[in-house]
LUMTOR-524043 format. One record per residue: x, y, z of N, C-alpha, C, CB in turn; residue number from 0. Coordinates in steps of 0.02 Angstrom, whole numbers, always signed. Glycine has a CB too. Example, Ala and Ser with C-alpha at 12.3 -4.5 7.8 and 13.67 -1.06 7.14 Angstrom:
[site [+660 -284 +390] [+615 -225 +390] [+660 -165 +390] [+565 -224 +452] 0] [site [+642 -112 +354] [+684 -53 +357] [+645 +2 +394] [+704 -30 +286] 1] 
***
This chain:
[site [+8101 +5307 +2986] [+8084 +5333 +3051] [+8035 +5391 +3041] [+8148 +5357 +3090] 0] [site [+7985 +5393 +3084] [+7936 +5447 +3085] [+7936 +5477 +3155] [+7864 +5422 +3064] 1] [site [+7937 +5543 +3158] [+7935 +5576 +3223] [+7876 +5625 +3224] [+8001 +5613 +3238] 2] [site [+7859 +5649 +3283] [+7807 +5699 +3291] [+7841 +5764 +3311] [+7753 +5677 +3344] 3] [site [+7826 +5817 +3273] [+7852 +5883 +3289] [+7793 +5931 +3300] [+7899 +5910 +3233] 4] [site [+7801 +5980 +3344] [+7749 +6030 +3352] [+7738 +6069 +3288] [+7766 +6078 +3410] 5] [site [+7676 +6086 +3275] [+7659 +6123 +3214] [+7698 +6188 +3208] [+7584 +6137 +3212] 6] [site [+7704 +6226 +3263] [+7739 +6290 +3259] [+7813 +6282 +3242] [+7732 +6327 +3326] 7] [site [+7844 +6227 +3263] [+7914 +6214 +3245] [+7919 +6200 +3170] [+7942 +6154 +3285] 8] [site [+7872 +6162 +3144] [+7871 +6148 +3072] [+7866 +6213 +3032] [+7813 +6100 +3053] 9] [site [+7822 +6257 +3053] [+7811 +6320 +3019] [+7875 +6363 +3021] [+7752 +6359 +3050] 10] [site [+7907 +6367 +3080] [+7969 +6408 +3086] [+8024 +6380 +3041] [+7993 +6409 +3159] 11] [site [+8031 +6314 +3039] [+8083 +6284 +2998] [+8069 +6297 +2924] [+8088 +6208 +3011] 12] [site [+8007 +6287 +2903] [+7990 +6299 +2833] [+7999 +6373 +2815] [+7918 +6278 +2819] 13] [site [+7986 +6418 +2861] [+7997 +6489 +2849] [+8070 +6503 +2833] [+7973 +6531 +2909] 14] [site [+8114 +6469 +2868] [+8186 +6479 +2857] [+8210 +6449 +2791] [+8226 +6450 +2914] 15] [site [+8171 +6403 +2763] [+8192 +6370 +2700] [+8165 +6406 +2639] [+8170 +6298 +2700] 16] [site [+8125 +6459 +2649] [+8094 +6494 +2593] [+8148 +6520 +2546] [+8051 +6553 +2618] 17] [site [+8139 +6509 +2480] [+8190 +6530 +2431] [+8201 +6606 +2434] [+8170 +6509 +2361] 18] [site [+8263 +6625 +2432] [+8280 +6696 +2431] [+8271 +6732 +2497] [+8239 +6730 +2379] 19] [site [+8254 +6695 +2550] [+8244 +6726 +2615] [+8311 +6749 +2642] [+8208 +6678 +2664] 20] [site [+8313 +6810 +2664] [+8374 +6837 +2694] [+8356 +6855 +2766] [+8400 +6899 +2654] 21] [site [+8397 +6831 +2812] [+8385 +6845 +2883] [+8403 +6917 +2899] [+8424 +6797 +2928] 22] [site [+8359 +6950 +2936] [+8372 +7019 +2957] [+8384 +7019 +3032] [+8312 +7066 +2939] 23] [site [+8434 +7056 +3053] [+8452 +7060 +3123] [+8453 +7133 +3144] [+8522 +7026 +3136] 24] [site [+8424 +7147 +3202] [+8425 +7215 +3228] [+8489 +7225 +3270] [+8361 +7230 +3271] 25] [site [+8524 +7278 +3258] [+8584 +7294 +3297] [+8585 +7368 +3311] [+8648 +7271 +3259] 26] [site [+8573 +7386 +3373] [+8573 +7456 +3394] [+8529 +7500 +3349] [+8645 +7483 +3393] 27] [site [+8470 +7474 +3335] [+8422 +7514 +3297] [+8431 +7511 +3221] [+8427 +7584 +3318] 28] [site [+8485 +7481 +3198] [+8494 +7474 +3126] [+8485 +7402 +3104] [+8564 +7499 +3105] 29] [site [+8454 +7394 +3048] [+8443 +7326 +3023] [+8502 +7303 +2982] [+8378 +7323 +2982] 30] [site [+8527 +7244 +2998] [+8583 +7215 +2962] [+8557 +7152 +2928] [+8645 +7200 +3010] 31] [site [+8572 +7145 +2865] [+8550 +7084 +2830] [+8607 +7036 +2825] [+8522 +7101 +2760] 32] [site [+8591 +6974 +2839] [+8643 +6922 +2835] [+8631 +6881 +2772] [+8643 +6877 +2898] 33] [site [+8674 +6834 +2760] [+8667 +6791 +2701] [+8606 +6746 +2710] [+8730 +6749 +2690] 34] [site [+8579 +6722 +2655] [+8522 +6676 +2660] [+8541 +6613 +2699] [+8497 +6657 +2590] 35] [site [+8490 +6582 +2728] [+8501 +6520 +2766] [+8530 +6467 +2719] [+8435 +6495 +2798] 36] [site [+8574 +6424 +2746] [+8601 +6370 +2705] [+8544 +6324 +2683] [+8655 +6330 +2743] 37] [site [+8551 +6292 +2625] [+8497 +6248 +2601] [+8488 +6187 +2646] [+8510 +6227 +2530] 38] [site [+8426 +6165 +2649] [+8408 +6104 +2685] [+8390 +6053 +2632] [+8348 +6116 +2735] 39] [site [+8408 +5990 +2642] [+8397 +5937 +2593] [+8324 +5937 +2570] [+8416 +5868 +2622] 40] [site [+8313 +5928 +2506] [+8247 +5931 +2476] [+8199 +5880 +2507] [+8251 +5921 +2401] 41] [site [+8223 +5820 +2520] [+8178 +5769 +2548] [+8155 +5787 +2619] [+8213 +5701 +2549] 42] [site [+8197 +5822 +2656] [+8177 +5845 +2724] [+8124 +5900 +2718] [+8239 +5870 +2764] 43] [site [+8136 +5947 +2672] [+8088 +6001 +2662] [+8021 +5972 +2638] [+8115 +6052 +2610] 44] [site [+8024 +5924 +2593] [+7963 +5892 +2568] [+7924 +5858 +2624] [+7980 +5841 +2513] 45] [site [+7958 +5823 +2669] [+7925 +5790 +2725] [+7893 +5842 +2771] [+7976 +5747 +2764] 46] [site [+7927 +5898 +2783] [+7899 +5951 +2825] [+7838 +5984 +2792] [+7953 +6004 +2840] 47] [site [+7843 +5995 +2726] [+7787 +6025 +2690] [+7726 +5979 +2690] [+7807 +6041 +2617] 48] [site [+7738 +5914 +2682] [+7684 +5865 +2683] [+7650 +5865 +2751] [+7710 +5794 +2667] 49] [site [+7689 +5867 +2804] [+7661 +5869 +2872] [+7622 +5934 +2883] [+7718 +5863 +2924] 50] [site [+7648 +5988 +2857] [+7615 +6054 +2864] [+7548 +6056 +2830] [+7660 +6109 +2837] 51] [site [+7543 +6025 +2772] [+7481 +6026 +2732] [+7428 +5978 +2757] [+7496 +6010 +2661] 52] [site [+7446 +5924 +2787] [+7399 +5871 +2803] [+7364 +5883 +2870] [+7435 +5803 +2804] 53] [site [+7300 +5903 +2869] [+7265 +5918 +2931] [+7248 +5856 +2973] [+7201 +5955 +2916] 54] [site [+7251 +5797 +2944] [+7234 +5736 +2982] [+7288 +5714 +3030] [+7218 +5680 +2934] 55] [site [+7345 +5746 +3028] [+7401 +5725 +3069] [+7404 +5761 +3136] [+7465 +5735 +3032] 56] [site [+7354 +5799 +3153] [+7355 +5837 +3215] [+7342 +5792 +3275] [+7304 +5893 +3213] 57] [site [+7370 +5810 +3333] [+7356 +5778 +3398] [+7371 +5704 +3400] [+7284 +5789 +3416] 58] [site [+7430 +5684 +3379] [+7450 +5614 +3382] [+7505 +5604 +3432] [+7472 +5590 +3313] 59] [site [+7508 +5545 +3460] [+7561 +5524 +3506] [+7567 +5568 +3568] [+7627 +5522 +3471] 60] [site [+7511 +5597 +3588] [+7512 +5638 +3649] [+7546 +5705 +3642] [+7544 +5600 +3703] 61] [site [+7564 +5725 +3583] [+7596 +5790 +3573] [+7542 +5840 +3552] [+7652 +5786 +3520] 62] [site [+7525 +5888 +3594] [+7474 +5936 +3575] [+7496 +5976 +3514] [+7459 +5984 +3633] 63] [site [+7455 +5977 +3463] [+7472 +6014 +3402] [+7528 +5982 +3363] [+7490 +6084 +3420] 64] [site [+7542 +5919 +3376] [+7596 +5886 +3341] [+7575 +5857 +3275] [+7625 +5832 +3383] 65] [site [+7624 +5848 +3231] [+7612 +5817 +3166] [+7668 +5767 +3152] [+7609 +5871 +3110] 66] [site [+7648 +5713 +3119] [+7698 +5664 +3098] [+7742 +5694 +3044] [+7665 +5599 +3073] 67] [site [+7807 +5684 +3049] [+7855 +5705 +2998] [+7896 +5644 +2980] [+7901 +5764 +3023] 68] [site [+7899 +5629 +2917] [+7938 +5571 +2894] [+7904 +5541 +2834] [+7946 +5518 +2950] 69] [site [+7925 +5487 +2813] [+7976 +5444 +2840] [+8044 +5466 +2813] [+7962 +5370 +2822] 70] [site [+8089 +5475 +2861] [+8158 +5494 +2846] [+8204 +5450 +2887] [+8170 +5570 +2860] 71] [site [+8266 +5446 +2866] [+8316 +5410 +2905] [+8333 +5450 +2967] [+8379 +5396 +2862] 72] [site [+8355 +5416 +3019] [+8375 +5450 +3081] [+8429 +5503 +3067] [+8401 +5399 +3132] 73] [site [+8475 +5487 +3022] [+8528 +5535 +3005] [+8501 +5599 +2975] [+8578 +5502 +2956] 74] [site [+8445 +5593 +2939] [+8414 +5652 +2909] [+8383 +5697 +2962] [+8362 +5632 +2856] 75] [site [+8354 +5666 +3013] [+8328 +5706 +3069] [+8384 +5739 +3108] [+8285 +5662 +3116] 76] [site [+8440 +5703 +3115] [+8499 +5733 +3148] [+8524 +5792 +3106] [+8556 +5680 +3157] 77] [site [+8524 +5784 +3040] [+8544 +5840 +2996] [+8497 +5899 +3003] [+8546 +5816 +2922] 78] [site [+8432 +5885 +3012] [+8383 +5938 +3023] [+8398 +5976 +3088] [+8312 +5909 +3025] 79] [site [+8412 +5939 +3141] [+8429 +5971 +3205] [+8492 +6014 +3199] [+8438 +5918 +3261] 80] [site [+8542 +5988 +3165] [+8604 +6026 +3154] [+8590 +6089 +3113] [+8656 +5982 +3118] 81] [site [+8550 +6082 +3061] [+8532 +6139 +3019] [+8495 +6192 +3060] [+8488 +6116 +2959] 82] [site [+8449 +6170 +3103] [+8412 +6217 +3146] [+8460 +6259 +3188] [+8362 +6180 +3191] 83] [site [+8510 +6227 +3217] [+8560 +6264 +3257] [+8598 +6314 +3214] [+8609 +6215 +3291] 84] [site [+8616 +6294 +3153] [+8655 +6338 +3108] [+8617 +6400 +3088] [+8676 +6300 +3046] 85] [site [+8550 +6394 +3083] [+8511 +6452 +3060] [+8479 +6490 +3117] [+8458 +6430 +3011] 86] [site [+8497 +6474 +3179] [+8473 +6512 +3237] [+8407 +6488 +3266] [+8466 +6582 +3217] 87] [site [+8393 +6424 +3260] [+8332 +6395 +3289] [+8352 +6341 +3340] [+8286 +6365 +3234] 88] [site [+8388 +6360 +3393] [+8412 +6310 +3441] [+8356 +6273 +3478] [+8458 +6343 +3491] 89] [site [+8301 +6307 +3492] [+8246 +6274 +3526] [+8214 +6220 +3482] [+8193 +6325 +3548] 90] [site [+8208 +6235 +3418] [+8180 +6186 +3371] [+8228 +6128 +3362] [+8165 +6219 +3303] 91] [site [+8293 +6141 +3364] [+8342 +6087 +3360] [+8334 +6040 +3419] [+8415 +6115 +3358] 92] [site [+8324 +6068 +3478] [+8313 +6028 +3538] [+8249 +5987 +3532] [+8310 +6072 +3601] 93] [site [+8196 +6016 +3505] [+8133 +5981 +3495] [+8143 +5921 +3448] [+8079 +6028 +3467] 94] [site [+8180 +5932 +3394] [+8193 +5877 +3347] [+8233 +5822 +3381] [+8232 +5904 +3284] 95] [site [+8284 +5840 +3419] [+8325 +5790 +3454] [+8283 +5750 +3505] [+8384 +5824 +3489] 96] [site [+8239 +5784 +3541] [+8196 +5749 +3589] [+8148 +5703 +3553] [+8157 +5800 +3632] 97] [site [+8122 +5724 +3495] [+8077 +5682 +3457] [+8112 +5619 +3431] [+8047 +5721 +3397] 98] [site [+8176 +5627 +3413] [+8215 +5569 +3391] [+8223 +5520 +3448] [+8285 +5592 +3365] 99] [site [+8240 +5546 +3507] [+8248 +5502 +3566] [+8183 +5466 +3581] [+8271 +5542 +3627] 100] [site [+8126 +5502 +3578] [+8061 +5473 +3591] [+8042 +5420 +3541] [+8008 +5526 +3592] 101] [site [+8061 +5429 +3479] [+8045 +5380 +3426] [+8086 +5316 +3435] [+8058 +5410 +3357] 102] [site [+8146 +5322 +3463] [+8188 +5263 +3472] [+8165 +5219 +3529] [+8260 +5284 +3485] 103] [site [+8129 +5248 +3577] [+8108 +5211 +3637] [+8048 +5167 +3623] [+8092 +5258 +3694] 104] 
***
């Protein structure tokens, strides 16, 4: 399965997968550091990195600024959406879920 994701969503997701990245949260003016984001499967990260690097994948399937991501199994895209929710990217999780639905139609 191949889906189209917005470029900015790809960048945000890849930013969260950066090795050693620790999320910082502001709380009443003090910065609190949380544990690093849970790991995302290597094949999913590789597909996102490939989409990020390839400039020929822009503006496909009517998605402005979209890029093809895949080929991955549907379950892997579901795992990506779940991972996005776990690391605080609920809007990107919704985008992934909508892209899955669009690819099935």
